C-alpha atoms as one frame of an Amber mdcrd trajectory, in Angstrom:
protein
 -12.807 -37.124  15.371 -13.515 -35.890  18.908 -15.111 -32.441  18.873 -12.629
 -31.301  21.536  -9.596 -32.406  19.545  -8.915 -28.864  18.352  -9.543 -27.319
  21.769 -13.256 -26.934  21.149 -12.982 -25.750  17.529 -13.573 -27.747  14.387
 -10.359 -26.701  12.706  -6.658 -26.571  13.595  -6.625 -23.100  15.119  -3.572
 -20.989  15.884  -4.572 -20.882  19.563  -4.564 -24.665  19.673  -1.165 -24.864
  17.974   0.384 -22.285  20.303  -0.888 -24.030  23.432   0.416 -27.337  22.097
   3.840 -25.866  21.243   4.393 -23.357  24.058   2.012 -24.636  26.706   0.087
 -21.362  26.709  -1.603 -18.790  24.526   0.675 -16.184  22.951  -0.493 -12.665
  22.165   0.389 -10.854  18.959   1.967  -7.398  19.042   1.717  -5.508  15.746
   4.977  -3.632  15.080   6.090  -1.254  12.363   9.589  -1.453  10.910   9.151
   1.772   8.935   9.544   0.086   5.550   7.786   0.637   2.251   6.920  -1.812
  -0.517   8.497  -2.414  -3.941   5.002  -2.043  -5.337   4.881   1.521  -3.985
   8.406   2.940  -4.031   9.019   2.459  -7.747  11.065  -0.738  -7.533   8.237
  -2.580  -9.307   5.448  -0.007  -9.392   4.359   3.124  -7.591   0.632   2.438
  -7.339   0.558  -0.457  -4.873  -1.971  -3.276  -4.879  -5.474  -2.011  -5.657
  -6.850  -3.009  -2.242  -3.986  -1.766  -0.062  -4.549   1.264   2.172  -2.003
   3.944   2.991  -1.205   1.914   6.103   0.142  -0.894   3.940  -2.117  -3.526
   5.556  -0.733  -2.468   8.914  -3.387   0.050   9.911  -3.337  -1.227  13.490
   0.455  -1.290  13.817   2.507   0.737  16.278   4.144   4.081  15.517   7.240
   3.490  13.368   8.959   6.513  14.931   9.333   4.573  18.177  12.120   2.099
  18.793  11.169  -1.554  18.468  11.469  -2.002  22.235   9.191   0.976  22.844
   6.710  -0.338  20.284   6.638  -3.683  22.082   5.986  -2.045  25.448   3.319
   0.248  23.995   1.585  -2.683  22.275   1.665  -4.692  25.500   0.021  -1.795
  27.346  -2.721  -1.573  24.728  -3.838  -5.149  25.353  -3.033  -5.559  29.041
  -6.599  -4.941  30.209  -7.991  -7.313  27.607  -5.724 -10.215  28.558  -5.063
  -9.383  32.221  -1.351  -9.411  31.486   1.140 -10.675  34.000   4.831 -11.497
  34.019   4.190 -14.968  32.617   2.667 -13.796  29.329   4.674 -14.224  26.140
   4.131 -12.518  22.817   4.546 -12.757  19.053   6.387  -9.776  17.579   4.523
  -9.209  14.327   6.050  -6.928  11.699   2.914  -6.288   9.683   2.896  -3.009
   7.768   4.106  -3.004   4.156   6.958  -5.354   3.095   9.131  -6.201   6.065
  12.200  -7.542   4.268  12.383  -4.617   1.833  15.369  -2.883   3.385  19.157
  -3.308   3.705  19.976  -6.471   5.612  21.942  -4.494   8.220  18.789  -2.554
   9.097  16.717  -5.743   9.186  19.259  -7.347  11.480  19.020  -4.409  13.881
  15.229  -4.305  14.204  14.616  -8.046  14.114  17.358  -8.728  16.655  15.975
  -6.021  18.933  12.582  -7.715  18.812  13.782 -11.277  19.186  16.096 -10.420
  22.073  13.240  -8.947  24.100  12.615 -11.374  26.988   8.829 -11.374  26.489
   8.975 -12.251  22.789   8.599 -15.948  21.991   8.122 -15.766  18.202   9.097
 -13.306  15.474   6.532 -13.105  12.655   7.436 -11.167   9.501   4.971 -10.259
   6.748   6.646  -9.842   3.367   6.537 -10.526  -0.356   8.112 -13.591  -1.994
  10.113 -11.322  -4.322  11.853  -9.654  -1.363  13.837 -12.574   0.016  17.366
 -12.141  -1.291  20.115 -14.553  -0.247  21.514 -12.259   2.456  18.022 -11.872
   3.934  17.577 -15.634   3.968  20.902 -16.027   5.766  19.772 -13.518   8.389
  16.456 -15.327   8.866  18.245 -18.645   9.264  20.525 -17.204  11.952  17.633
 -15.595  13.822  15.655 -18.829  13.634  18.388 -20.532  15.655  17.555 -18.187
  18.561  13.757 -18.144  18.519  11.132 -19.339  16.018  10.789 -17.195  12.894
   7.566 -17.138  10.891   7.459 -15.674   7.391   4.010 -14.602   6.213   3.874
 -14.491   2.413   1.181 -12.555   0.578  -0.054 -14.870  -2.159  -3.728 -13.789
  -2.267  -4.541 -15.975  -5.302  -2.951 -18.499  -7.656  -4.700 -17.060 -10.703
  -2.414 -14.932 -12.859  -5.220 -12.851 -14.400  -6.422 -11.836 -10.945  -2.849
 -11.196  -9.796  -2.325  -8.794 -12.704  -5.613  -7.037 -12.034  -4.808  -6.442
  -8.357  -1.230  -5.439  -9.325   0.428  -8.074  -7.159   3.646  -7.647  -9.115
   5.036 -11.188  -9.300   4.217 -14.542 -10.904   3.255 -17.707  -9.070   6.678
 -19.220  -9.834   8.280 -16.487  -7.693   6.109 -17.516  -4.755   6.990 -21.175
  -5.245  10.715 -20.429  -5.344  10.471 -18.398  -2.132   8.563 -21.160  -0.347
  11.184 -23.697  -1.421  14.079 -21.532  -0.183  12.390 -20.882   3.167  11.694
 -24.589   3.580  15.353 -25.391   2.898  16.473 -23.191   5.819  13.790 -24.432
   8.197  11.560 -21.348   8.313   7.868 -21.655   9.106   5.765 -20.282   6.239
   2.255 -18.849   6.552   0.355 -17.967   3.380  -2.017 -15.011   3.065  -5.047
 -15.400   0.793  -7.931 -13.058  -0.003 -11.457 -14.316  -0.556 -13.787 -12.318
  -2.773 -11.275 -10.794  -5.168 -12.885  -9.131  -8.213 -14.023 -11.497 -10.949
 -13.032 -14.657  -9.047 -15.683 -17.349  -8.787 -16.112 -19.651  -5.819 -14.440
 -22.373  -7.857 -11.459 -20.099  -8.530 -11.019 -19.510  -4.802 -11.290 -23.212
  -4.034  -8.562 -23.940  -6.595  -6.303 -21.626  -4.598  -7.213 -23.537  -1.425
  -6.432 -26.910  -3.021  -3.096 -25.590  -4.261  -2.194 -24.479  -0.741  -3.393
 -27.813   0.586  -0.914 -29.588  -1.674   1.929 -27.418  -0.387   0.882 -28.290
   3.153   0.804 -32.028   2.376   4.393 -31.709   1.142   5.404 -30.000   4.380
   6.339 -26.757   2.608   3.950 -24.482   4.494   2.567 -24.581   8.024  -0.271
 -22.074   8.143  -2.800 -20.011   6.224  -4.698 -16.762   6.698  -8.099 -16.442
   5.059  -8.804 -12.744   4.605 -12.071 -11.246   3.442 -11.614  -8.613   0.731
 -12.160  -5.182   2.241 -13.038  -2.225   0.077 -11.322   0.740   1.726 -11.644
   4.439   1.078  -8.535   5.933  -0.501  -7.634   2.785  -2.450  -8.038   2.173
  -6.172 -10.433  -0.644  -5.336 -12.472   1.836  -3.315 -12.588   4.247  -6.239
 -13.778   1.500  -8.572 -16.427   0.501  -6.069 -17.739   4.037  -5.648 -18.044
   4.447  -9.419 -20.411   1.497  -9.547 -22.883   2.385  -6.809 -24.469   5.618
  -5.613 -23.027   7.075  -2.433 -26.344   6.702  -0.609 -26.286   2.928  -1.195
 -23.073   2.032   0.645 -25.003  -0.187   3.051 -25.877  -2.689   0.328 -24.363
  -6.162   0.329 -25.829  -7.337  -2.983 -23.408  -8.114  -5.825 -22.704  -5.258
  -8.225 -21.435  -5.435 -11.779 -17.752  -4.971 -11.055 -17.017  -5.935  -7.448
 -18.971  -8.775  -5.893 -19.575  -7.858  -2.261 -20.266 -11.008  -0.269 -22.967
 -11.161   2.362 -21.909 -12.479   5.763 -23.889 -15.662   5.153 -22.191 -16.269
   1.803 -18.774 -15.549   3.275 -19.286 -18.007   6.123 -20.412 -20.670   3.677
 -17.323 -19.956   1.561 -14.938 -20.171   4.534 -16.375 -23.531   5.617 -16.009
 -24.854   2.078 -12.420 -23.594   1.960 -11.613 -25.373   5.212 -12.971 -28.584
   3.720 -10.286 -28.289   1.019  -7.417 -27.906   3.475  -5.534 -30.703   5.292
  -5.921 -31.132   9.033  -2.256 -30.367   9.770  -2.460 -26.860   8.291  -2.755
 -24.231  11.044  -5.542 -21.709  10.483  -4.186 -18.323  11.571  -7.161 -16.222
  10.466 -10.694 -16.748   9.189 -11.687 -13.145   8.522 -10.399  -9.652   9.168
 -11.546  -6.186  10.163 -10.460  -3.155   8.205 -10.383   0.268   9.889 -14.023
   1.286  10.321 -13.230   4.916   9.515 -12.313   4.022   5.917 -14.305   0.793
   5.395 -16.674   1.085   2.425 -17.747  -2.538   2.112 -18.755  -5.001   3.331
 -19.876  -3.075   6.400 -20.854  -6.240   8.262 -17.151  -7.159   8.450 -16.644
  -4.348  10.954 -18.170  -6.573  13.633 -15.457  -9.224  13.720 -16.755 -10.818
  16.917 -20.186 -11.371  15.376 -18.657 -12.864  12.232 -16.502 -15.350  14.148
 -19.271 -16.283  16.577 -21.658 -16.912  13.678 -19.018 -18.923  11.850 -18.290
 -21.164  14.841 -22.011 -21.631  15.538 -22.614 -22.568  11.900 -19.796 -25.122
  12.012 -21.374 -26.786  15.033 -24.739 -26.903  13.296 -23.349 -28.588  10.186
 -22.900 -32.136  11.453 -21.453 -33.380   8.179 -18.763 -30.709   7.999 -16.244
 -32.048  10.488 -15.511 -35.292   8.680 -14.906 -33.687   5.311 -11.659 -31.972
   6.214 -10.027 -35.216   7.314 -10.891 -37.531   4.409
């Protein structure tokens, strides 16, 4: 395989896929539809997932009090200096915070249509739960998908039911599988969210999740994956559990502790590379790490330097000569 096949990277990156599909790089705008989550509003539970912050995984999203159009323009202004924006740039409207199909379908139609009808928006990406895709929502998504591409980002995190119960995910694996099947039937692109480093999961457990996702990709059911490092955030139940296990003056440590195994950057990079070896070449890699808000990040603190993590990861991939062939066998 030519090293330049993936536009200079040794995996099927989102940037590569976007340039292949749209002829250019697209930039993501994080929007806020003002929704909650069935795991928070009492529909399923009121506690939320143990790792989820008050921002509902959308800590960098726009202000929900603004209209969707205003959020788009504000988000464009925030990144214009970084990307040297001009009239030719196109964007992905990303509804990120909380569960973005957990609302009446009339409301969803209003906000999604406002986003998709914006002339600068090329793709509408919606983060949600597999148990929040009722038939009327699916019909709406199918209709919107006829106008511009719709991506649905499903939070799976893990295939292991014991872990899912511990993190209070709130649904069984069969619910995820049914949602994926329904989205496939209406032609919607599916991206799966996973978390690496969940409490009590071994490396082998995480790789089983990767192989499961790989099988879904081979069947054409999903198109992309996000690999997310577990962040321990202040104000979450996971954060409280973490603080009970280590003294406050030791928050810099990256060594494993009895309850929550905090990965070092080196171990995480090794884990990501091994995960990529389990995934098929056609699966688009949307994310390889993440950066929680530094103001509430308890661990691992090294994850706050996302640029360093990605640069080290890409350098390590280049150094491992045997790695490239493994993904394509």
